[in-house]
N, C-alpha and C positions, 0 to 999 in steps of 0.2 A: 337511715330513717329520715325521710323528707319532712319539712316543716309541717305540711298538711297532716301528716300522720302522727308526728310526735306531740302535737298540741292536744290530741285526744287524751293523752296521759294526764295532762294538766287539768283540762276541763272536767273530765269524768271524776276527778277526785274532790271536786268542790260543789257546793250547793248551786242549783240551777240559776238562782237569782244573781249570782256573782260571775256567771260564765261570760256574759257579753263583755263586761269591763275587762275581765282577765284576757279574753281573746284579743281585745284591742291593744292591751299592754304587751302581750306576747308578740303580736304582729310588729310592734314598734321596737321592742328590745330583744326578742327571741333570736333573731339572726346574729346579733353581737354575742349573746350568751353562748350559742352553739359554736360560733366561730372560734371564740376564745378557748372553750373546753376541747373542741376538736383539735385545735392546734397543739394542745398539750397532751391529750390522752387518746386522740382519734385512732392511733395505731395500736392501742391496747385491745386485746381480745375481750369481747363483751362490752365494748364502749356503748353501742346502741342500746343494749338492754339497761345498762347503768344510767344512760341519759334519760331513758323513759322513766326509770324509777325515781330519778332526781326530780323530774317534772311532776310526778305523782306526789312526791313528798312536799314540793312547793305548793301544789294545789290543796293538799290537806291542811297545811299550815295557813295558807291564805283563807281557806274556808272557815277555819277555826277562829279567825280574828274577830274581836268584839265589834259591835256596831260603831263604837267610838273610834276604834283603830281603823276600821274600814273607811269612815268619814275622813279621818286624817290622811289616809292613803290617797283618797280622791283629791283632797285639797292640795296635797304635795305634788301629785301627778300633774295637776293643772298649773302649778308654779314650781317647776323643777329646780329653779335656782333659789328656793326658799331659804336655804342655809347660808347664802352669800350676802344676805342683808346686813347693813351696818348695825342693826339692832341685835344681831346674833352674838351676844357676849357670852363667852364660855367661862366655866369655873371648874377647875380640876382639883381633886383631893382624894386621899385615902378615906375609906368609910370611917375607920376608927378615929381619924384626926378631925373629921367634920362633925360626926354625931355619935361616935361610939359604936353604933350598929345601924342597920337600915331604918328601924323605927326612929332612931335618934336623928338620922339624916332628914326624915320627913318632918320632924319638929323644927328643922332649920330652914324650911322652905320660905317662911316670911323674911328671914334674913337675906336669902338669895334673891327674893323679889325686890327688896330694898336696894340691892346692888345692881339690879337690872339684868340679872342672869337669865339667859334664854336657853342654854343647854348646860347640863351638868355632866361632867366626865368623871365617873367614879373609877378609881384604879381597882385592881382585881378584888372581886368579892365572891367568886365562885369557889367551890371546894378545891383546895390546893393540896398538893402532896405534903407529906410529913417531912420535916427536916428542911434542907436547902430547896427552895422553890422559886428562885429568881424573883423574889419580891411578890410572890403570889401569882406570877404569870405561868408557872409550871402547874397547869390545872390537872387535877385528878378526875374531875367530873364536870362536864359542861351542863349537866342536868340539875345540879344542886348548888344552892347558896352555901357558902362556908358557914358552919354552925355558929362560929363566933360572931357573925354579923347578922344572924337571923335565919329566916326560913324563906322558901319560895313564895309563900303567901305574903310575907313582909315585902318582898321585892315587887310583887304584883300591886300591892297597896301603894308602895312608894311611886311606882311608875304612873299609876292613876292620879295620885295626888299632884305629882309634878306636872302631868299633862293638864290638869285642871288649872294649874298656876301658870300655864303657858311655857313650861320648861321641858325640854326634851332630855332624856337620859341617854348618855353615851357610855359604851363599855368596850373594852379591848378583847379581841380573840386572837391570841398569838399561837397559831396552830402548831408551829414548830417547837414550842416549849412544852408540849404535853408530856406527861410522864409515860413510862414504857407500858403501863397497864391500862391506860385510858381506853374505855370502850370506844370502838369505832376508829381506832388509830389504824393507819394504812400499812400494816405489816411491820416486820422487824427492821432494825437498823442494819444496813449492810456495810461492812468494812471495805473501804476503797483503798487502792494502792496509790496514795498521794493525790495530787491535784489533777491527775490525768483526765478524770471524768467529772471535774467540778463544773464543766459546762452543763451537765445534767441539772445542776442546781439552778443555773441561770436560765434554763428553759422555763422553769416554774416561777422563779423570783428574779425579775430583771434588776440588775445592780443591787444585790442583796443588802449591801451596806455602803454608805458614802465612802469616798476615798479617805476621809479623815477618821472614819470609824476604825477602832482597833481590830475588830474581827473581820472587817472588810479587807484587811491587808492580804488575807489569804487569796482573795480573788484578784488582787492587784500584783500577785507574785512577789510580795514582800515578806511572806512567811515561808518557812521550809515546807517542802512537799509532804512531810510527815505530819503536818499540823492536823490535830484531831478534827478541826473544823472542815478540813478538806476530805477527810477519810470517812465521814459519816454521810449516809444518804438513805432517805426513806425509800425502801424498795417494796412497795405494795404490789399485790397481784392485780390490781385494777385501780381506777380513779379513786381518790380518797372518799370513803363512805362518810367521813365526818362532815362533808359538805351538806349532807342531807339531814343532819341532826340538829340544825339551828332552830331557834324559837323566835 
């Protein structure tokens, strides 16, 4: 599917008023997007159809962005290194430690402003699986805020309040920590026979862990070939559909 053809999936999914800007941005960044995805999944049957659906989903999400977010997109596109400024002071915390819940975090915005914070990195607040959940990173649903922290509406209110205060919200999406029943997950886990095919992992994740990281030892041949980290591999029937479900 050539660039001139695939872009129609993107543009047809969004309001006409936003198509010109989207076309310019896709002309600038689309080749890199397609090249990266094609290098990983281009040999998978149905890739072209999936790529078209991905662009359609991106177009729908872009078209649904509020005027305030659209203006922010334009400003950041004009200054792509906006996040590298010396004034970009970050603050990282768990929701419950900072404010108890999302509305409580919103009440702490004046304190963050006094500190000069420009982006707030909140550790996992999406619905997490019951029991062991890797500190909240093992997500059960990417569509829902965990009830203990509030609601989706609370999250939207918080992001708007932070944006008004000149603070950007940052969150983690650790896709390889999703629980087995997460909707959109790319198929079942396939049991591998040792590290023989661990190169499949490195095709998707370059240098998955630093040399000093405990779990990275598997890829440095410092763990037995029977290590569970080496024997697990996501074996989906196509490119990860979870890529299209972001907001």
